[in-house]
Wavefront OBJ file of the C-alpha trace (Angstrom):
o trace
v 101.011 119.727 109.759
v 103.480 116.836 109.303
v 100.813 114.322 110.338
v 99.003 115.193 107.114
v 101.831 113.836 104.932
v 101.115 110.506 103.228
v 104.056 108.589 101.758
v 103.533 106.575 98.570
v 106.515 104.296 98.076
v 107.626 101.178 96.239
v 110.272 99.873 93.908
v 110.667 100.905 90.299
v 107.613 100.114 88.117
v 105.232 99.696 91.033
v 102.584 102.105 89.735
v 103.441 105.092 91.920
v 103.210 107.590 89.068
v 99.773 106.290 88.030
v 98.456 106.399 91.599
v 99.822 109.887 92.257
v 98.261 111.123 89.012
v 94.902 109.686 90.102
v 95.206 111.387 93.487
v 96.035 114.689 91.789
v 93.015 114.197 89.561
v 90.884 113.957 92.704
v 92.113 117.369 93.787
v 94.777 116.347 96.291
v 98.177 117.985 96.376
v 101.009 115.659 95.340
v 104.774 116.045 95.590
v 106.959 114.594 92.785
v 109.800 112.142 93.309
v 113.047 113.864 94.290
v 115.301 111.270 92.614
v 113.679 111.776 89.197
v 114.051 115.538 89.526
v 117.763 115.104 90.284
v 118.147 112.690 87.348
v 116.592 115.263 85.015
v 118.986 117.892 86.345
v 121.969 115.602 85.778
v 120.880 114.862 82.205
v 120.711 118.606 81.528
v 124.028 119.264 83.282
v 125.991 116.377 81.748
v 124.443 116.375 78.289
v 122.589 113.065 78.067
v 121.082 109.962 79.658
v 124.184 107.778 79.405
v 126.362 110.510 80.867
v 124.192 110.852 83.959
v 124.104 107.041 84.390
v 127.917 106.981 84.312
v 128.083 109.803 86.858
v 125.589 108.118 89.188
v 127.554 104.865 88.969
v 130.825 106.527 89.940
v 129.298 109.007 92.407
v 126.600 106.875 94.069
v 127.070 108.459 97.501
v 126.958 111.989 96.094
v 123.795 111.135 94.175
v 121.979 109.880 97.281
v 123.004 112.954 99.256
v 121.729 115.175 96.462
v 118.433 113.271 96.420
v 118.024 113.618 100.191
v 118.668 117.358 100.032
v 116.018 117.749 97.327
v 113.567 115.525 99.228
v 113.936 117.654 102.358
v 113.186 120.795 100.317
v 110.080 119.205 98.801
v 108.765 118.021 102.162
v 109.338 121.408 103.756
v 107.192 123.001 101.061
v 104.568 120.277 101.520
v 104.146 121.036 105.230
v 103.010 124.557 104.347
v 99.929 123.213 102.559
v 96.508 122.589 104.055
v 94.932 119.133 104.145
v 96.400 115.871 102.933
v 99.578 115.907 100.854
v 100.705 112.747 99.036
v 104.449 112.267 98.574
v 106.035 110.291 95.737
v 108.583 108.712 98.102
v 109.930 110.381 101.219
v 113.173 110.651 103.164
v 112.886 107.111 104.562
v 113.230 105.706 101.043
v 116.824 106.890 100.890
v 117.673 104.571 103.786
v 116.498 101.583 101.745
v 118.371 102.667 98.613
v 121.581 103.247 100.554
v 121.323 99.737 101.997
v 120.680 98.331 98.530
v 123.910 99.840 97.236
v 126.020 99.497 100.387
v 126.246 103.262 100.968
v 126.406 105.321 104.117
v 123.195 106.968 105.281
v 123.434 110.657 104.245
v 124.109 112.868 107.280
v 121.221 115.157 106.298
v 118.793 112.407 107.321
v 117.717 112.981 110.927
v 116.361 109.550 111.807
v 114.795 110.622 115.106
v 112.783 113.310 113.311
v 111.540 110.838 110.705
v 109.733 108.670 113.257
v 106.093 109.746 113.205
v 106.605 112.358 110.503
v 104.281 110.649 108.016
v 100.661 110.022 108.882
v 100.304 107.001 106.592
v 102.738 104.934 104.537
v 101.872 102.832 101.493
v 104.375 100.574 99.709
v 103.141 99.531 96.266
v 104.025 96.041 95.119
v 106.101 95.729 91.940
v 103.966 95.169 88.846
v 104.192 91.867 86.986
v 104.558 93.630 83.634
v 107.828 95.313 84.576
v 108.924 98.146 82.271
v 112.585 99.076 82.680
v 112.113 102.528 81.029
v 115.794 102.870 80.225
v 115.121 105.922 78.055
v 114.282 107.918 81.191
v 117.659 107.208 82.750
v 116.491 104.516 85.185
v 118.701 101.495 85.750
v 116.533 99.113 87.804
v 115.183 95.688 86.869
v 112.355 93.652 88.390
v 114.518 91.718 90.849
v 116.086 94.953 92.102
v 112.616 96.475 92.433
v 111.424 93.553 94.568
v 114.540 93.871 96.715
v 113.868 97.605 97.151
v 110.278 96.835 98.162
v 111.487 94.548 100.965
v 114.109 97.054 102.104
v 111.508 99.821 102.154
v 109.150 97.796 104.306
v 111.982 97.025 106.730
v 113.164 100.663 106.905
v 109.692 101.978 107.686
v 109.048 99.289 110.281
v 112.331 100.082 112.031
v 111.124 103.674 112.463
v 107.879 102.512 114.042
v 105.598 102.711 111.004
v 103.158 100.064 109.875
v 103.476 100.370 106.114
v 100.550 99.055 104.095
v 101.637 96.828 101.213
v 99.325 97.589 98.287
v 99.010 94.646 95.866
v 98.787 94.967 92.103
v 95.202 96.046 91.347
v 93.412 98.074 88.666
v 94.309 101.775 89.181
v 90.854 102.784 90.455
v 90.832 99.948 92.993
v 94.269 100.959 94.242
v 93.074 104.551 94.539
v 89.984 103.506 96.494
v 92.024 101.268 98.807
v 94.564 103.993 99.607
v 91.965 106.682 100.222
v 89.860 104.432 102.417
v 92.895 103.581 104.550
v 93.869 107.247 104.757
v 90.346 108.162 105.794
v 90.366 105.624 108.591
v 93.777 106.835 109.794
v 93.191 110.584 109.570
v 89.438 111.094 109.740
v 87.669 108.357 111.717
v 83.897 108.615 111.306
v 82.779 110.657 114.293
v 79.324 111.855 113.363
v 76.118 110.629 111.804
v 76.850 112.158 108.394
v 80.202 110.366 108.121
v 78.591 107.066 109.098
v 75.780 107.584 106.592
v 78.287 108.178 103.797
v 80.207 105.027 104.719
v 76.946 103.070 104.785
v 76.037 104.376 101.312
v 79.496 103.511 99.993
v 79.113 99.923 101.235
v 75.600 99.667 99.793
v 76.866 100.755 96.380
v 79.595 98.109 96.454
v 76.992 95.422 97.086
v 74.485 96.922 94.652
v 77.014 96.956 91.814
v 76.832 93.161 91.764
v 73.248 93.466 90.528
v 72.953 96.906 88.887
v 74.989 98.510 86.116
v 76.299 102.061 86.178
v 73.602 102.955 83.645
v 70.889 101.801 86.041
v 72.370 104.047 88.715
v 72.376 106.904 86.221
v 68.748 106.185 85.327
v 67.816 106.375 89.021
v 69.527 109.758 89.297
v 67.634 111.050 86.234
v 64.365 109.753 87.678
v 65.016 111.528 90.976
v 65.899 114.727 89.109
v 62.511 114.504 87.398
v 60.717 114.085 90.715
v 62.622 117.001 92.211
v 61.668 119.148 89.226
v 58.008 118.170 89.655
v 58.058 119.142 93.323
v 59.594 122.517 92.491
v 56.953 123.169 89.865
v 54.205 122.312 92.360
v 55.654 124.467 95.128
v 56.186 127.376 92.761
v 52.638 126.925 91.478
v 53.733 126.566 87.882
v 50.797 126.654 85.441
v 50.863 122.970 84.457
v 51.349 121.652 87.980
v 49.236 123.895 90.183
v 46.517 121.268 90.594
v 48.896 118.497 91.648
v 49.985 117.593 95.141
v 53.587 116.688 95.929
v 54.478 113.458 97.692
v 57.371 114.473 99.947
v 58.308 118.033 99.122
v 61.396 119.594 97.567
v 63.879 118.965 100.439
v 63.133 115.230 100.522
v 63.341 114.920 96.735
v 66.628 116.855 96.765
v 67.992 114.310 99.260
v 66.885 111.450 96.989
v 68.713 113.066 94.085
v 71.794 113.610 96.264
v 71.834 109.940 97.275
v 71.643 108.860 93.618
v 74.425 111.278 92.668
v 76.599 109.998 95.519
v 75.887 106.421 94.453
v 77.311 107.271 91.020
v 80.259 108.960 92.740
v 81.083 105.877 94.820
v 80.467 103.534 91.884
v 83.144 105.361 89.926
v 85.796 104.992 92.634
v 85.053 108.017 94.799
v 85.584 107.624 98.537
v 84.395 109.305 101.700
v 87.784 110.815 102.492
v 88.093 112.726 99.242
v 84.487 113.959 99.222
v 84.991 116.978 101.556
v 88.114 117.960 99.624
v 86.270 117.782 96.299
v 83.283 119.687 97.641
v 85.580 122.410 98.956
v 87.407 122.534 95.628
v 84.116 122.929 93.738
v 82.876 125.573 96.186
v 86.091 127.553 95.762
v 85.655 127.460 91.968
v 82.009 128.493 92.322
v 82.933 131.379 94.591
v 85.700 132.511 92.242
v 83.286 132.730 89.302
v 80.253 134.111 91.146
v 79.357 137.769 90.834
v 79.572 139.807 94.036
v 76.289 141.046 95.452
v 75.388 144.655 94.686
l 1 2 3 4 5 6 7 8 9 10 11 12 13 14 15 16 17 18 19 20 21 22 23 24 25 26 27 28 29 30 31 32 33 34 35 36 37 38 39 40 41 42 43 44 45 46 47 48 49 50 51 52 53 54 55 56 57 58 59 60 61 62 63 64 65 66 67 68 69 70 71 72 73 74 75 76 77 78 79 80 81 82 83 84 85 86 87 88 89 90 91 92 93 94 95 96 97 98 99 100 101 102 103 104 105 106 107 108 109 110 111 112 113 114 115 116 117 118 119 120 121 122 123 124 125 126 127 128 129 130 131 132 133 134 135 136 137 138 139 140 141 142 143 144 145 146 147 148 149 150 151 152 153 154 155 156 157 158 159 160 161 162 163 164 165 166 167 168 169 170 171 172 173 174 175 176 177 178 179 180 181 182 183 184 185 186 187 188 189 190 191 192 193 194 195 196 197 198 199 200 201 202 203 204 205 206 207 208 209 210 211 212 213 214 215 216 217 218 219 220 221 222 223 224 225 226 227 228 229 230 231 232 233 234 235 236 237 238 239 240 241 242 243 244 245 246 247 248 249 250 251 252 253 254 255 256 257 258 259 260 261 262 263 264 265 266 267 268 269 270 271 272 273 274 275 276 277 278 279 280 281 282 283 284 285 286 287 288 289 290 291 292 293
């Protein structure tokens, strides 16, 4: 199950929170950042933001060890889940932060076990519009974030990973890039249906240079009309009994499906998340359906 873990990393203000929220919105399970959870605990324990900053400054080693312990707990719970799980940082990140601050690597980190633990690793580049967010208890600046990015890349590479550096892009483009890479790593196209979906996704990318999203929507509505006409003919509805269908209901349903998928891909959907979303929708459908008598 560990091979299903995907690490999303990066320095402060690299867009991790936005990306993880987008992944959660697609129906994937996400695991929050351990360090922020510990910071929130310290604020509650010590009575304020400044107090926890002072404690972290004077107890830097203790803070990192506490973060590692929490991270291990979060990852253990993640391995119990089915399917892909996206982590907001992972244990390897603590190695980079310890190097940044000249600390010892916490003994809880079992480096041999970390090699190969994560199926894919993405390091997000620091955003140009850096927001220090001091009110949340963070103490980083842009230069420190860039330094962390480089240390993260080095730490992952030392453990045998090939981290993918994700540049600053609009959120939906970052989401599409990450999911496409995950799909290629975890679910290589092995059958005709997978290849057909990838072909459609590529066609939509090219088509969007010439057609707007509203034209795609119009095509879907048109196909829905044709499907409805075929159903009326096949069911011998009063107004359509004299007409003859062109392709039949199954073929028209496929046309409508292609148009719907074109809209899906045009709005940032990817092949990898499609089975997960379909399963999620089917589970909701089943939960609300009435049992047969």
